[in-house]
N, C-alpha and C positions, 0 to 999 in steps of 0.2 A: 720677159719673165714676170710672174705675179709678185705682188708685194710679199706674200708668205714665203715664196722661194728665195727672194732677196734677203729676207730676214734670216732664214735658215742658213743661207750662204754666209751671212755676216757672223752667225754663231760659229760656223765651222772655221772661219778665219781667226776668230778669237781663240778657239781651242788649239789652233795651229800656231798661235803666237803672232799672227800677222794683224796687228791692230790697225794699221793704216788701211789695209784691205777691208777690214770689218767696218771702219768708219765710212768708207766709200759706199759699201753696200747698204748700210743702215740709212745713209742719206738718200740713196736712190729709192729705198723702200718708203721713206717718209714722203718724198716728192710724189711717188705713185699713190700713196694713201691720201694725200691732200687733193690730188686730182680726182680720185674716186669719191671723196666727200663732196667736192664741188658738183660733180655729176649727179650724185644722189640728191643733193639739195635742190638742184634745178628741176627735178621731177617730183619734189615734195615727198620723198620717201623718208619719213621721220624715223621709222624703225631701223632702216639701213644706215642712215646717218649716225644714229646713236651707237650702232654696233661698230661702225668704222672708227668713230671717235674713240671708242674703247680700246682700239689697237694702238693709239698714239703713245699711251703711257709706257707699255713694255718696250716699244721701239726706241723711245727716247731714253729709257733706262739702259737699254743695251748700248745705245750710242754713247752714253755717259761712261759706261765701263770701258768701252774701246778707247775713248779719248783720254781717259785716265791712264790706260795702258801706254798711250803715246807720250805721256808726260804733260799733257795739256790740262792741268787741273781746273783752270778757269772755264774752259769750254765744257769740261765734264760737269762742273757745278751748274752751269747754265742749262745743259741738257737735262740734268736731274731735276732741276726746278721746273722745267717744262713738263716733265713726266708727272710731277706732283700736281701741277696746274691742270693737266689733262684728266687726272683721276686722283682725287684727294685721298682715296682709300687704298691706293697702291703703295704698300709698305716698302717695297724695294726702292721706290723713288727717294725716300728719306734715307735709306741705307746708302744709296749712291751719293746723296748730298753729303752725308757724314764722311764718306771716303774722300771725296773731293776736298772738303773743308780741312780734313786732316792733312792732306797733301799741300794745301795752301798755308799751313801753319796756324790754323785757327782751332785749337783743341776744344775750347768751350762751345763754340758753335757746332763743332762735330759731335760733341756729346749730346747737345740738344736734339740734333737730327737723328742720332742713333736711338735715343729714348723714344722719340716719336715713332720711329720704325718699330721698335719693340711694342709700343702701345697698339699700333695698327695691326700688328701680327696677332695680337690677342693671346699670346702665349700658346698658340696652337702649333707652332713650328719649333721643335727642339733645336734643330740645326740653326735656324735663324736666331734663336735666343743665344746660343753659344757664340755665333758670329758677332752679335751685337755686344755681348759682354767682352769679347776679345778686342773689339774696336774701342770700346770705352776704356779698356786697360791701356791701349796705345795712346788715346787722348789724354789719359791721366799722366802717363809718363812724359808726354810732350809738354803738358802744362807745367809739370814739375820742373822740367828743364828750363822752360821760359821764365818761371818764377825765380829760379836760382840765378839765371843769367841777368835778370833785371836787378836782383839784389846786389850781384857782384858789380854791375855797371854803376849802380847808384853809389856804392861804397868807394869805388876806385876813382870816381869823378867828383866826389863831394857834392852829391845831389845833382850832378850834371850841370852845374853853373860855372861859366867862365866869363871873363870880362868882354865888353863889346869889342875892344881892340883884337883880342884873341879870336873872337868869332869872325870878324871881318878878314882876319889873316888866315882863315881856314882852320881855326882851332877847334871846330866842332860845334854841335848844337848847344844852345844855352840852357835847355831844359829837356828832360826825357819826353815831356808832353809834346815838345816841338817836333820831335822825330816821329811821332805816332802817324801811321799811314792814314788813319781815319780823320785826322784833324783838318786837312784842307776842305774836304767836303762838308764837314760840320760847320766850319767857319763861314764858308760861302752860303750855306743854307740859312744861317741865323743872322747874318749881317748884310746890310745894304752896301751899295758901292762906296758911299762917303765913309761909312764906318770901316770898310776894308782898307781904304787909303790911310785913314788915321792909324789903324792897327799896324799897317806896314811901316809907317814912319816911326812909331813909338814902341814896337814890340820888343826890340832888343833891350832898350833902356828899361822897359817895364819888367822884363824877366829879372834883370839884375837888381833893380831897386825895390820892387814891390812883390814879386812872385816868389817869396820864400815859402818853404813848407809851412811855417808857422802862420804866415799871413793868409795863405790859401785855406788852411784849416779853420782859421778864425772866420773867414768869409763863408765857408761851408756851414759852420755852426750857426751863423746868423740866418741861414736859409732853412734851418731845421724847425720843426714845430716848437713854438714858444721861444725860438732862439737858443734852445738847449743843446749844448755840446754833447750831452749824453746820448743823443740819437745818432751821432756820427759813427759810421762803421769803420773805426780805426783798425779793426782786425784785417781789413782789406789792404792796409798799407804794407803788411808783412808779405802780401802776395804780389807786390810791385805795382799796385794800382796807382799810387801817387796821390798827393793832396790835391793836385790840379784836377784830376778826374773826379775826386769826391766833390769838389766845389762845382764842377760842371754838372754832375748828376743832381746835386741838391738845388742848384739854380734852375735847372730845367724842370724839376719836379715841382718847384714852388710856382712856376709860371709856364705851364704847358703851352706849346705853340698853338694848339687847336682851340684853346679856351676863348680867344678873341672872336672866333667865328661862331660862337654859340651864346647869344645874348641871354637866353634863359636855359642854358644847358642842353643836354642831349639825353635821349632815352636809350637804355640798353634793354632789348627785348629778347626773350627766349620764345621761339615760335613753337607751333604744335609738334614739329619734328625734332625739337631739341637743338635747332640751329640758332646761334646768337647773331643779332644784327644791331646796328646803331642807327637811330633816326631822329628826326626833329620832333619836338613836342607840339605839333600842329595837326589839324584835322587831316587824316590820310597819311600822316607820317613824313611827308615831304620826301626828300632823297634818302634812300636807305643805303647803308654801307655794311655788307655782311663781313663778319670776321673771317680771316684766313686761318681757321682753327678747327679742330675736330668738333663734330656735332655731338649729339646725345648728352646735352647739358642737363644736369639736375636743376630744374628751374629755380628752386629756392636757394641754391648756392651762389647764384649770380650776384656779383657786387663790383663796385668801382674801387680803384685805388683812392687814397685820401685826397689827392689833387686831380683826379681824373687821368692819371698817367698810365693806367692800364685797367683792363677788365679781367676779373678772375672768376673761375667757376670750376665745378667738378664735372668731368666727363666720364661716362661709363660706356665702355665698348660693348659690342654685341657678344663678346666672350666674357662679359662681366668683369673686366679689368678696369679699375678706377685710375684716374689720373687727375692731377691738378693742372689746369690750363690757365696761363697768365698771358694775355695778349696786350703788349704795349700799344698805346695809341700812336697815331701816325707820326708824331714828332720824333719818336725814337727810331723809326724806320727799320724795325726788326720783325721777324716772324713770331708767331705765338710760341711760347715756351711750354712744352708739354712734359710733365714729370710723372711717370707711372708710380703708383704708391701701393705698397702691400698693406693697405687698409681701406676702409670705406668712409671717406670724409663726407660729412653732410652739413657742416657749417663753417664758413670762412669769415675771418675778421682781419683785414689788413691793419697794420699798426699805423699810428699817425704819421710816421715818416715814410711808410710805403715799402721799406726794405725787408719787412717781415710780415708773414701772414700766420695768424693763429688758426689752426685747423682742428676742429672737433670731429671725432669719428670713432669707428669701431675697429679694433685690432684684435682679431680672433674673438675672444668672448668678453673683451674689456672695452670700456669707453675710455678713450685717451685724448689728451690735448697735446698737439705737436706745434712746434714753431718751424715754419718753412722759410728758408733764406731766399728772398726774392730780390736781392740787390741787383742781380743781373738784369732784371726787367726795368730797372730805373736808370741803368747806365747808358750813356750815348753809344757805347760799344760793348758788345757781349763779352769780348775778351778781357774786359777790365774787372770782371767779377766771376767767381766760380759758379759752376752749374748749381741749380737749385738742389738743396738737400734739406732734410728734416731732422729735428731734434725732438725726441719724445720727452715731454716735460713732466706729466703727471697723469695718473689714472684714478678716476672716481666716478661714482654714479649716485645721484645726478651730479653734473658738473657745469657750472656757469662761470662767466668771467667778463672782464672789461679791461681794455688797455689803459695805462696811465697816459696823461696828456704830455708829459715832459721827459719821459725816460722809458727805456724798453723794459717795463715792468707790467705785471698783471695783478689785478685784484680777483681772487678766486673765491667761489662759493662751492664748497665740497660737501657732498652727502646731504645737501639741503640744510646744513647747520653751521659749518665751519667757514669763517671768512679769514683770508690771509693774503699776503702779497708774495709774489715770486718773480724773479727775474726772467724775462722772456728771451733767453739766450738762443742764438742760432748755433748750428753744428760747429762752425769754425771757432766760435767762442767757447763752446763746451769742450772741444777737443784741444784747446790751447795747451793744456797741461800734458798732453801725450805727444806733442810734436806736430809740426806743420805737415809732414809727410802723411801721417795718419789722417789728418783733417782733409788733405787733398784727395786721398783715396776714398774717404767716406763721401765726399761731395760727388764723385764720379760714379761710384758703384752702389752706394747704399740704397737708393730708391728702388733698385731692381731686385733686392734680396730681402729675405725676412730679417727683421732687426735682431742683432746679437744680444747676448746677455748684458753687454756694456751699454746697450741702448734701451734696455727694458725700462718702462716707465716706473716711477716711484709711487708708492702709496701715499694717500692723502696725509697720513700722520707725520710724514717726514718733510712736508712742504711748509715753507713760510712761517717763521717764528712770530711775526707781527700780525695781529688780528684778534678775533674773538669768536666764541661759539654762542649761537642763539639756542637757548633751551626752552623759551616760551612757545606758546601755541600760535605760531604764525608761519604760514607756508609762503615762500617767496622763491624767485628764480635768480635773475642776473642782477648783481650789484652794479653800481655805476661809479666810475672814477671821473670826477668832474673837474674841468679846468676853471678854477675859481680865483678871482682876484684876491690878493692878500695871502694866498696859500701857495708857497713856492713848489710844493710837491702835488698840488691839486688837493681835492677833498673826496672822501668816500661817502656816497649816498647808499645807505644799507640799513636793514633792521638791526636792532640791538635790544637786549633785555632791558626793561625799564629799571632805572636806578631805585625805584620804590620797592623792588623785590616782591612784587605781587603777582608774578607770572605773566604780566603783560609784556608786549613787545612794542617798542617805539621805532619810528623812522627818524634816523639821525643823519647829520652831516658831520663827518669826522675829519679833522685835519691831522694827517699822519706825521707832519713835521713838528707841530707843537703839542699834539696829543689832546687838543681841545675838541669837545663834542657839542654840537648844537642840535637840540631836539626840534624836529619839524612837526611830527605828529606824536602825541603822547601815547595813543593806543591804536595799534593797527588792527584791521579785521583779520580773521583767520587765514584768508587767502587774499593776497594783495599783489598788485603790480604798480610800479612807480617809475618816474623819470624826471630828470632835471633838464631845464632848457639849456641850449648851447651857450647862451649868454651868462648863465649862472645866476639869473635874477629870479627864477621861478622853479618851484618843485610841484609836481602833480602826482597824485596817487588815487587808486580806485579799488574798491572791493566791497563785499557784502559782509555785514556784521552778524547776520543770522539768516535763517531760511524763510523769513517773512518779508524779505525784500528791503530790509533796512540797510542802506548803504548809499554810495554815490561816488561821484568824481569830485575831488577836491584839489585846490591849488593853494599855494602859499608863497608870498613874496619873501625874498631874502634880502637882508637878514631878517630873522623872525620878529625882530622888534618893529618891523614895518607894519605889522598887522596880524590879525587872526586868519585861520584858513577860510577859504571861500568855497562854497559848494557851487560848481558850475553846471552840474547835471544831477538830477534826482534819480539815479539809477547807475548801474555799473556799465563800464565800457569794456569791450573785448580787447581793445588796444589803445595805447596812448603814444603819440609821436609828436615831437616838437619840431617846428620850423621857425627858427629864431625864437621869439617870445610868443608865437602862436601855437596853440595846442590842438592837434587833431584827435578826435575821438571816433572810434569805430563802434557803432551801437547796434545791438540786435533788436529787431522790431518784434516785440512780444514773443509769442511761441513759434513764430515762423523762422525759416532759415534765411530770411532776407536781412541784409545789413544796410546801414546808411552812414555816410561820413558827415561829421559835424566839426566845426572849428570854433574854438573859444579864443577871443581876443581880450587881452587885459584892459583894465580901465585906462582911459586916456588922461594923463596928468593935466590938470588945469581945466578939464571939461567935466569930469565926474568926481570932482572933489579933491584931486591932487593926492599926494602921498598920505595925508592925514585921513583921507576918505576911502582908501583902498579897501579896507576890511568891510566897509558897508556897501561897496559897489560890486555887482556881480560880473562886470565886464559885458561882453557881447557874444552871442552864440549865432553862428551862421550854419545852416543845415542844407545839405545837398537836396535838390528838389525831387530826386528819384532814388529809390533803394535798388539794391542789386544782390544777386547770389554770387558769392566769390568763386574763383577758380579752385578746383580741388586741391592743388598743390599749396595754395595759400591757406585755405580753411583748415586743412588737416595737419600741415607741417610747419606753418608759420604762426598762425594765431595762437595755438596752445603754448608757444614759447616766445611770444612776441616781445617780452622784455629783453630777451637775448638778441633777437633780430633787430630791435629798434636801436641797439648800440651801433650798428653799422649800416642798416638798410635805409636807403634814401627814397622814401615815398614822396617827400616834399620837393618842389622845384627849388633851384638855387635862390630864387627871389622870394620864396615862401608865399607864393600866391596860387598854388595849384597842387593837387595830389594825383598820383598815377595809381591805377589798379587794374586787375584783370578779372573778368567775370567768368561764369560757369561755361559760357560758349567759347572760351579762349579768345576773347576780344579785349584789347587793351584800351582803356579810357583815361582821359584826363579830366578831373573835376576841378574847375576854377574856384578859388576862394579869394576874390580880390579883397584888399584891405577894407575895413568897415568904414561906412560914412558916419556922419555926426549923429543921425537920429535912427531909431529902430524902424525896420520895414515890416510889412505884413508877412505872415508865415502861415501857409496852408499845407500841413504835412502831418503824417501819422504821429510824429513826436508831440504834436500839439503846438500851441502858440504861447509866446511869452513876451513880456514887455521889452526884453533885451535880446530878442531873437529875430532873425531875418533869413530869407531864402537866398541861397547862392545861385549863380547862373547855372544853366544846364551843362552836363558833361558832354564832351565830344570824343568820338572814336578816332584812335590813332592808327591801329594796325591789329592784325591777328597775332595772338601770342598768349602764352599761359603764365607769363611772369614778366614784370618790368621794374626797373629802378632808374632813378634820375642821377645824372652826373653831378659831382659836387659844384661845378661851375660851368 
């Protein structure tokens, strides 16, 4: 019989309730299909092979349904994953995965697969949408049961700790983490043989004497940005996650497994078709690793997690349904997490701890800022954190922001005038006052439905009591919250009305803890952009004071007592981006649409006068030998808002010796900027020559792509 008739026979067996018979017929159909594919391949019939391979996905999906009917959820999951591998656009494959995962007792993974199915359907199937929401409701109920069971077990066993003697006598596990089914594979993956032996000898004594909840939380806090406990997701403890899992997640995020294999990082590239892949920053790109994630990436939304633990971007389906895609890097070992959103997100900014992403987008007719809970993407196991959910924080236009370095807070710039701070709470924290059950329901169902009145964003007037309003004539975009030595809460770099009361606007560094303010620039131009170096030693700003070309790019060393501002370029820059203490300038060549990268290096202490001679020395400027026309996505959607993108966009390599960019032909290039030598070199370039300028080496092509960004390490 033909493959089609075997498949139909399997369908009839399922309708009759004979799942074993259906499994047998589907397997026969698959064997026949593979034989036909081999035959077509031998005669080089490309079109026939492609058509036959397209039949794999529905056959494997049907096999998954039959195996689940037999009660073999593991085999059903394997078949459903095979269907997705055969055809990534086959929505039923993800629905079958969700059903199998639910049967295996994995509600969070089931919810992720169900959401991906919903996204792939594109809201074109009403029945499919109803089925997906019903499945999510089942997953929510199972997750709630698991959470209550974990809480009951923890309270009845006093955190599940017993003595070594009781354990050896069969008294049970010493810690709930020890019972986790995921633990053995994770331990084997990250420990060598000698370490496994030592762990086996000392594990029981370790759990009793050292692995208290308090000790593990303290260790987890040490792995947070700046060692700040305020980044710890203690709300997850209420869901039965446990301090041990929080520590495991923070330790892995602080030192990703894949970082050691990338001496100068990796590049994430969005190709011309919207597919994302990762490659090496070498000519030709080296070995490419495509993401197992939906295509149709909005190029300018692509970004890395703060430690390279994941890639995030916005995907827009053919039915114009938007979703947030978070793809954990290989050390986590999980599939991409796809969360459909009832909004159009266009800017993503992961928090320094990685468990939150601030999303700026449009909701109906308003611009809104949301906080998405991404703790699940940083966990070694997806069942240890709830599915991604969003919390609508504020609505304003225009709206710019930056994350605080040591706490889940944001510095907001609302309506182009008002600066204030606001807590960047995730949904589980925002719902804590209405009960855990409501928070659990929101995490599972909320991204698939329109926000309720309880989730409606607040207006700018109600946000953040601490801050100020700029009334002078200065136009600016994103403020910056700087990690500065001596400031326990960091410092704000932002415009502020001059104390002289003359209508002028100054650029200041404000310490929110002490209330002290340091003036960086007394008088800002009418339109300005600015940025502080990651080291906190330098501040740069650029702008035009009038229509006659009076302006430039200036830097100033901190503290301001170190010297006066230095003009590093006699003209404006379209963009400023720091790589360590090296400042990249994107400069427009005259009236053309061509741009060129240049890099300013600060004066070298002991060579050009030392600290006392900083103000008199201009440092050094390196200029790329060739100009370029930027890719449309970059020139139209990034450059006009570069201050905001610079807060998270990584154009610099981890070693601060090269910049990545994409040109108008959708080709990705790396422009090297090696550290400067002792003396100036010759410069033959449209920018002209200067005593402290030199030419950089030529750029090299990496791959085809419309957008690229560098990993943090």
